[in-house]
C-alpha positions as CSV (number, residue, x, y, z in Angstrom):
1,M,10.2,-12.3,10.5
2,Q,9.6,-9.5,12.7
3,G,12.0,-7.7,14.6
4,V,11.9,-6.4,17.8
5,D,14.4,-3.4,19.2
6,V,13.9,-3.0,23.2
7,K,15.4,0.0,25.0
8,G,14.2,0.8,28.6
9,N,10.8,1.0,28.2
10,I,10.7,1.2,24.5
11,A,10.0,-1.6,22.3
12,I,10.6,-0.8,18.4
13,Q,8.6,-3.4,16.7
14,A,9.0,-3.7,12.5
15,A,7.2,-5.3,10.5
16,A,9.1,-7.9,8.1
17,P,8.9,-7.0,4.3
18,A,6.9,-9.0,2.0
19,T,9.0,-12.1,0.5
20,S,8.2,-11.2,-2.7
21,P,6.5,-9.5,-5.7
22,T,3.6,-11.7,-6.0
23,D,2.9,-11.1,-1.9
24,I,2.7,-7.2,-3.1
25,A,0.8,-8.0,-6.4
26,A,-1.4,-10.1,-4.2
27,E,-2.5,-7.2,-1.6
28,L,-2.7,-4.4,-4.4
29,E,-5.5,-6.7,-5.4
30,A,-6.8,-6.8,-2.1
31,L,-6.6,-3.2,-2.5
32,R,-8.9,-2.4,-5.6
33,H,-11.2,-4.7,-4.2
34,Q,-11.4,-2.9,-1.1
35,L,-11.7,0.5,-3.1
36,D,-14.5,-1.3,-5.1
37,R,-16.7,-2.1,-1.9
38,A,-15.8,1.4,-0.5
39,A,-17.5,2.6,-3.6
40,T,-20.3,1.1,-3.8
41,E,-21.0,1.4,0.0
42,G,-20.7,5.2,-1.1
43,R,-17.7,6.3,1.2
44,I,-15.8,6.6,-1.4
45,D,-16.6,8.8,-4.3
46,A,-16.4,8.1,-8.1
47,D,-13.3,10.4,-8.8
48,T,-11.6,9.7,-6.3
49,V,-12.2,6.1,-6.7
50,E,-11.2,6.5,-10.4
51,A,-7.8,8.1,-9.4
52,A,-7.1,5.6,-6.8
53,H,-7.6,2.6,-9.9
54,D,-5.0,4.5,-11.7
55,E,-2.9,4.4,-9.0
56,L,-2.7,0.9,-8.3
57,A,-2.4,0.6,-11.9
58,Q,0.9,2.3,-12.0
59,A,1.9,0.4,-9.0
60,R,1.1,-3.1,-10.8
61,S,2.9,-1.7,-13.8
62,A,6.1,-0.5,-11.7
63,L,5.7,-3.9,-9.6
64,R,6.2,-5.9,-13.0
65,Q,9.1,-3.9,-14.6
66,K,12.6,-5.3,-13.1
67,T,14.6,-2.2,-13.3
68,P,16.2,-0.2,-10.2
69,H,13.6,2.5,-10.3
70,S,10.8,0.1,-9.9
71,E,10.0,-0.2,-6.4
72,K,10.4,3.2,-5.9
73,R,7.9,4.0,-8.5
74,V,5.7,1.4,-6.6
75,V,6.3,3.0,-3.4
76,M,5.3,6.9,-5.0
77,A,2.1,5.3,-6.3
78,L,1.1,3.5,-3.0
79,K,1.9,6.8,-1.2
80,R,-0.3,9.0,-3.7
81,L,-3.1,6.4,-3.5
82,R,-2.6,6.8,0.5
83,G,-3.5,10.5,0.4
84,L,-6.7,9.7,-2.3
85,V,-7.9,7.4,0.6
86,A,-6.9,9.2,3.9
87,D,-10.9,9.6,4.7
88,A,-11.1,5.6,4.3
89,A,-9.3,4.8,7.3
90,D,-9.4,0.9,6.3
91,I,-8.2,1.6,2.7
92,A,-5.1,4.2,4.2
93,A,-3.9,1.2,6.4
94,K,-4.0,-1.3,4.3
95,V,-1.7,0.8,1.9
96,A,0.2,1.8,4.9
97,V,0.4,-2.1,5.8
98,V,1.8,-2.3,2.2
99,L,4.3,0.7,2.1
100,T,5.9,-1.2,5.3
101,A,5.7,-4.6,3.7
102,L,8.0,-2.6,1.1
103,G,10.3,-1.3,4.3
104,V,9.3,2.1,4.1
105,Q,8.6,3.8,6.9
106,S,5.7,5.6,7.5
């Protein structure tokens, strides 16, 4: 469900958060495939892809843990990932979507 708040001529729309860790896990897997495709196409260098895969692995690991700090660790890994892939707009946008699903305002 999405929420919209309208005040005057300004509408603020917020995406609904993901409904489960499974949804986020699926998004992380889709990101991994996107990274691999970008690497194959030569849009991202090998060192960046390796670092990005490390951040995705950290996010997946934190997602599996059910601790009070695990969501924060997922968010921090995704923010670092977003910085790594900033030059690949499609991947950076996908990371932003996942962060929004986690309730992070980017």
